[in-house]
N, C-alpha and C positions, 0 to 999 in steps of 0.2 A: 302336450309334454313331450317335448324332445330326448335323444338318448342323453345328452349332455346332461339333462337334469331328473333324470328317471334315479328315483328313490326304492327303499325294499331292503331285502335281505342283506346282510353282512358285505362288505367289501374284500372283494379277493385283490391279489396284488396289482399293483396299478391302476384300478379299478376308478379310485379318486380323479381321474384323467377323463373320463367320462361320464360318470355318476356323480350327483349330488349327495353330499351326506347331510345327516341329521345330527344337530346338536345332541339332542338326546341318546343318542346310540355312542356318543364320542367319549372315550375314559379319559379323564383328564386328574392330574394329581391331588388335583382337591378331594378325591377319591381315597385315596390310601387310606387305608384303616387303620386304628390305632396301633395296631400291633406292626403295620409298616412305618408309621413315623418313628415307632421306637427302633427299629431296625437300623433308620438314617441315623437317629438320633446316638446311636450304639458307636456307629462307624466313629461319626465326627466327636464322639468322646474318646474313642480309640485313639486317633490322628492325635487330639489334643495332649492327652496323655502321655502317649509310648511313644509318638513319630516325631511330631515338632520338635521337642525339647531336645532330640537327638539328631537334627538333620545334618547339620554340620559333620558329625561322627560317621552319617551314611553314603553322604556325598565326600568324603575323603576313603570308602569302603571299607571302613574298619572291618578286620576278618571276624567272620560270626556274627557281625550287627544284625545283617538284616536277614538272615536264617531264622534266627532267634527271636526275631521281632514278626516274622512271618508265623512262625510256631504260637507264638501268642496271639496274634489272630484269627490263628485255628481252634485255639481253644476257649475262643469266646462264639465260634461258629461261622467267623466271616470270610470265610476257605472253602466251606462248604452248603452256602445257601439254596443251588439247586441241585445237589448231588442227594439220590434218594436214602432217605433211612438205614434202609440194608447195607450202603455203604460208608455207614458215618456221617454222612451228611445232614441234614436239617429238613431238605423233601419239601423246600418251599418254591412258590407258583414262579414264572416268569419276569412279574411285574418284582416281586419283593428281590428277585437277583438282579435286578436290575437296579433296585436301589439300590443295592450294596455298592456296584460298581458306582453309581455316580456319590455315595455317601463317604468311599475312599476316593473320590478323586482329586482328592485337595492333599494329597499324602504325598507330593513332590514323585521323585524315584520308588519311593514304596509304593505308591498307585501305580506303577509302572509295575514292578516286580508279580504283586499281589494279580494284577489283570495278567500278566500272563500266565501266573499259575494256577489260576482260575480258568482261565480260555484255554488255550492252545494248548497248554501244558497239560492238562487234565481231559477237557473233553474229548479228546479224538480215542483215547482209550475208553471214556465213558459210554461214549458213541458207536464206536465199531472195533471194541474188543470181545474176546471169547467171553465167556462165562468165569474160566480159568484165570484171566488179564485182568478183568476186572477184580477179582475179589482178591488177586495179590496187590496189585496195585491202587485203585480207586481209593481203600480206606485210608491208609496213611498219607495220599495226596488231601484228603477231604480235612485232616486233623492238622495238615502241615507237617506231618513228624517225617516224609519226603516229599520235594520241592520237584516241580517240573519244569520241563523247557523245551522246545519244538524248534526242530531244523529244518529246515525249506532254502530259505536263500543262500546263493552260492557267489562267488567274486563276479561270474560272468552270468547269473540268473536272478535276475531280482523279478521285476513284473512278469516276465516273463521264465515262472517256475519250471516250467516242463520242460525245459530245456537243460534241467540240471545235467550233470556230469560225472556226478556222486553214482557208482555203480555197484552191483552186489549177485556174486555168482553161490551157487548152491556148491559145498563142499563135495568129496567124492565120495564120501562115506552119507551124504545124506543128511547129516545129522546139524549145520551150521549153514547160515549163508557169510560169505565173506565179502566186507566193507571196505572199498578205496574211495578216497576224495577228499574233499571237506565243505564242511557250513560256514557262512558269514553272519555277523550282526548277532545272536543267538544270545535273550535278554533269559537272565538267570543262568547262564551257561556254566560259567563260574563254582555254583555252588549247589547246583540242581544234580539228584540221584538218579531220573528217570527224563528220558528223552523221547519225542516222538522226531524218528529221522526220516526222510524222503531218500531213495535211490532206485536206480534203472537196474531192475534185474536182466540181465545179459544185457545190457547197456539199452533195452527198450522199453521193458514193463516197469511204469513207474509205480513203486510200492513204497508204503508205510512200515517202518520196524522200530521196535519200542527197545531201546539201548538202555542200560544201566551203569551208574557210574562202576567204571575199574573195569570194564569189560576191558580184556585183552584184544590191543590195537586200537585202543580208542583213547585221542588224549584233547587236549585244548589248548589254544594259546592265551597271551597274558590279556588282560583285561585291557579294552579300548580306550584309551582320553577323549572322550565326547564334550560336544560344544555343551551339550546338554544333559540333565537327567544321569548325571553324573552319578549318582550314590546307586544305578542299578546296572547288576553285572551282565556285561556284553563282551565275548569273548568268541574268538572261531574254534569248530569243531574241527579236526582230525583224524581220517579212519587209514590205517593202514595193514590190511589184512584184518580186520578187526571181522572178531567171530563172533556172529549172533542167531541164538540157536532157532529153529525153524519154530520154532515155535512162539517166539516173539515178531514174527509176523501180524501186522495190524493190518485188520481188512481183508478185503480179497487181492491177490497178486495181480498187478498189471491195474489195480481201481485205486492208486493214491491220490488221483486226481479229487477223488469224490470226497473223500477225506477233508484234503486241503480247502477245497470251495466250498464246502458244506459248514465248514467251521467257519470259515470266514465269514460266512454271512452273520452269524452270533457276533463273532468280535466285534463287527464291523458296528450292530446298534450298542454295542456296550462298551465301545471307544467313544459313542457319541454321548453316554451316559457319563464316563469318565471325564470328558471334556467339560461335558455341564457342571459336574463338581468340581472340578477344579476350576471353571469360568467363575462360580459364585460365591468362591474362597476367594479368590484376583479381586472381584467388584469389593467384597467388604474390605479387604485390606486399601483400596485405592478410596472408596468412600472414605473412611476413617482416615486417612492421610488427608482429603482435601478438607473435611471438616476441622484437623488441627492445625494446617499450616495456614500462615496469616500471609499476606502482601498487600503494601496499600490501605494497612490498619483493618483490614479484614480478612474473616476465612475464604480461599479459594472458592469451596462451594459457592460460596456468594455470587460468584460472576458467572454470567448468561453463556461465554464460552464451558465454561466447565459443566453448567448444566446441563448445554447440550450432550458433552459427551457420555454425563454419565445417564441421563435421559436414554440416550441411543445403547448403553451397555446394558442398561434395564431391559429394553424392549428385545435385544434381541436374546437376549437370557431366556426370559421368559417363553418369546417363540419356540425355541429352541424346545426349553420344556414340554411346551405344547405338542409338538410334534412327534418327540418321544415316546411319552408315554402314550400317546395316542397309536402310534403303531406299536410299542410291547405289547400292548393291549390284543390288538388282531391278532398277533403271533401266540400270546398266551390261550384266546380261545378259539383258535385253531390248533394249536396244541389239543386243545380237550376235545374237539370236534374228530380227529385223529384216534385218540386212545378211543373214546367213545365207541368208533369202527370198527376197532378189533388193534388199530397198530401197537405194536410194542414200545415202549419208552422209548428209546433211542431212535426209533423213526418217526415218532409223532412230533419232538422237538424240529430235528432236522427238516421236517417235511412242511412246517409250519414257517419256519424260518425262510425255506427256499423260495415258499410261496411271499413271503414280502422282501424278494432278495432287494428289489427294486428300490424299495425305501428304506432299507438296511443302507443301502449303498448313498441314497439321498442323506440320510442323516450322518454318517460316518464323513462326509464333504463338509455338510453345514457345522456339524460340532465341533472339527477340528478347527476352523475357520474362523468359526463363534472363538475358540479360545484365542486362536493369534490376534484376533481385533482386542478381544478385552485385554489380554496383554502388552499388546502394543498403546493401546490408549491408558492403559495404569501405568507405565511406563512414563507417557507424555502428561499425566497429572502430577504424577512425583516430579516431573523436572530434572533437574541434574542430580536429586539425590536416586531417581530411578535407574540411573548409569551407576550406582554405586551396589557392591556388594551387599552391603551393611543394612541393606533394604530386601524384603523377600520379594519383594514385586521384580528384583533383576532375576532371581530365578527363576521364578513361574516365567518370566520372558524366552530364557535361555530352553526352558523344560516343553514349553509348548511346540516348536516351530518339527518338534521329531512328527508329532500326530498326523500331519498330513501328509508323510510319508508312509509309516508301515501301515497295516493291515489293507493294503495297496495305495497306491498313491492318490494323487484327489484327481489328478487327471487321468487313471484308468478306472477310477469309479463312474467318474462323468460321463467316460466313453462306454463303461459296461453298461449305465443306466439307459441310457441310447437302446444299445443294444440289446438287452435283455427287454426292451419294451418292444421292440420291432420283430424279436423273435416270438413273442409270446402271441405277437399278431399275427404272423406268418401262421402261427402253429394253430390257432382258433381260440388262444386262452384268454384274449383281449380283444373284443370288438374294436378295432379305431376307426375301421372302413366305412362304418356306417355314419358314425359322429363326422367323420371328418367333411363326407360326404354334404351330409346337412349344413356343415359350417360355410361351404364353397356356395351351397344353395341362397343361403341368408346373407352372402356377399354379394350374390346378383342381385337380391330384391331388394324393393323398397323398405327403407329403416321403419322399424314399429315405432310412433311417436306417442302413442293412446296411453291413456290415463295409468300413471306408475302406481306402484306398489306400494300402499303407504305402511305395511306390517313393518314390526321392530327389524332390525337390519336389513331390509330390503333392497339398499344403494349397496351394501357392502358384499349381500350374498350374487348381486346381479353381475359386480365388477369380478369377482371370484369367476363364476361361471364365464365370462367374457374372457376374462386371461387363459382359462383352458380351450378357449376359443382358439384365441390368439395361436395357443402352442397345437395344437390340430393341424390350426391352416397352415402354421412355416413346415411342420413335421410332414404334412401332406404334401406341400409344395417341393419340400428337397428330396422327399422318395420319387417324386413325379416327374424332376427334372435331371436329379444325380441317378436313380435308380442304385444297379451295381457299384457305381462310383462312390457313393455316400461315405461309403467305411474309408475311404481314403481321403476323405475331408473331415480332418480331424476338427476342425473349427469350425466349422457349422454343426457339430456332434455336439460339441463342448457348446453353444450358444442355445442348444436343443435343449443339453441337461440343465444348463443355466436356468433355464425360463420353467421349466419340470421342479427343479429345486426351490425357486420363490415362489412357485403356484400354494404347493405340498407345506410348506411354512405359512403360508399367508393364509391359508384356506384352515389349517392344523390352527392358528393364534383367533380366525376367526371363528371357529366353533366353541373353542374354551371361552371366549370372552359369552359367546351366547348361551352357553350354557350356565356359565356362571351367573349371568343375568336373568335368564328363566327362574333360578331356584332360588336369587336373594334380591332381585330387585334391578333395574339399572345404577342408582344412585348409589348402594352398597358397591357396585365394581365400577365405577366411573373409569379410577384409574386404568383398569385394565381394559376395559372400552379403548378405552385412547390407546393403549397399546396396541391392541387389536387393528385399528383405522393407521394410524400413524404408518404400522408395519406395511400395512393393504395398500398405502398412499405412496408409499414410496417406493415397494416390489414393482406396481406397476408401470414407473418408469423405469427400471432396470429391467424390469421384461421386455418393455418397449425398446430399449436399447439392445438386447442381447436379440430378439428379434427382425430388428434392420439390420444388424451386422451380417445375419445370417441370408434373409433376403438378398440382401446387395452382394451376398456372394454366388448365388445361386440363380438370380431372376435379371431380366433386364427389360425393357420397353414397357408395353401394356400391362404386362403380365407383372412386372415390378409394380408397375404406378398400383395398380390395382390391388397389391397382394400388402404395400402401404398404407394406402387409405382404410384397411380393414385392418392393420395393426393398428393405425391410431385412433378407430374407433372402437376394437375390444380393451383397449388398453386407458382408455378414456377415464379418470378419475373426478369426481365430485370434488372440488374445491374443501381444503380441511386445512384449518391453523394447527400444522406440525410445531410449530416452535412454542404457541401457548402449552401443548400436547405434553410435550419431553419435560417442558418448566415445570408443570405438575405431578409428572412421574419422578422427576429429580427432586424438587422438594419432598416427597412421600420417601424415598430411599434415605435421603440427607440427614431429615429425621431420625429415621430407624437406625443410619450408621449402618447398614448391612441391606442384602438380598430378602428384601422380606415380602417379596408378590405374590 
């Protein structure tokens, strides 16, 4: 058995690239407990009762409305799912807190406010605060009495956050830090009570501070007029000799980047959950419209072109869900391992999220692009009505676009994905060299035309294993050829990232289908198998394209020809009728009039 097909203990971060996963070890959303399903329903009920009826008022930024809704959510425990009970939270596991993010994802601007509050608005203090800081702030943030915000971005430092210009200096009596500078694009900034703000002490030591509304020298600008998420408060923050008590330094001086980057790992996974929730809501609206709209004396959902769209929308949604909860369970299990080893609460989850930082970045990219795809196709299915503000799909379309920008742009996340993998390989955390060398040997050897494996899903499992070999081959070739120049070849890095993103999601979908098949029988989950096979078949072509683009960018002559042949061999999928599969999937969702897969 090669390194690429080794099985055994739980996978560490990025090990899916070089190890085969077992379906029986894979967590899927069908594993949710009854309590977790009730939490999801609670989120949906809250949005239906409290948010959707007043969405126009939310978008007009009616004073006091958003904070009051957040307080209502807090009263139902929806702001404190992952916060320990000692701080007035529910103390739920990571899967449950991820479910809350998905469940609230269909709330348009409200979802943005809640996600910012429960994530970047609360977690920095929860994980990095002193005992006194946590006791003061977390209980009120957990219940929604206080609202949180986060100030990192500046007009000239977006993705390059560490180039921030906001400064802090110690006062002469050493009782305060004096902050000067500004922050922009601050979600919840207009009404928040508590802000985590980053500044450089003496212009060099990047440090986090906790600021309270009303501190001397701390002001805010007017609300931004945005393209989408119009109901979320977004303002600039200004600091003019702002006095912050020394006791409000968050974490270690000069270690603000540790807070910023670790919180982003969790935020990226949670953003995927929110976009998945928003995507499902978009799907429901779209399929219901397709069933109601008639042209040429029949419902438009009866037309093959529309069925293709609905089928593909359902496929990508199901695949995203498979990858999200597969990863969330890894994070949860690693957190429990670290807790059992004696790590304190805050270090356990941060360590678990860092372990799977590659997967969190992948999920962020896929989830945000999934939602963009769904809202775009949703508008298309609505036709001219989709361009009218009267229909909710137009709001979903406008709101979706921001997701590819915040929590790190998708371009940054693609580059980070490859960078993190290569750094782990160089540090010995991930054995890429061995499997890559085995792939090179296989390329030079005579192909094995022996008897095929007749086990269930053997062809699909082999294709996934081959797609991983394709990635190892192209990545290995790029590293050998470009060496230190690779970091400057961003187009090649993006190609490699796209290959990895497709492979991770294709494998996650296959594992989910395999588990369902094992437990319920193939006949009972025929549609889910259709989904996995269709996605895998199409993903092979997308991986081939990304691989070709990368190879053609760095290789030539015999080396290029050999690698292109190898790529063709590793991305070859058996013929599969995706048209009929999509029609079968579409028929199901059309009958259900919602996403119920």
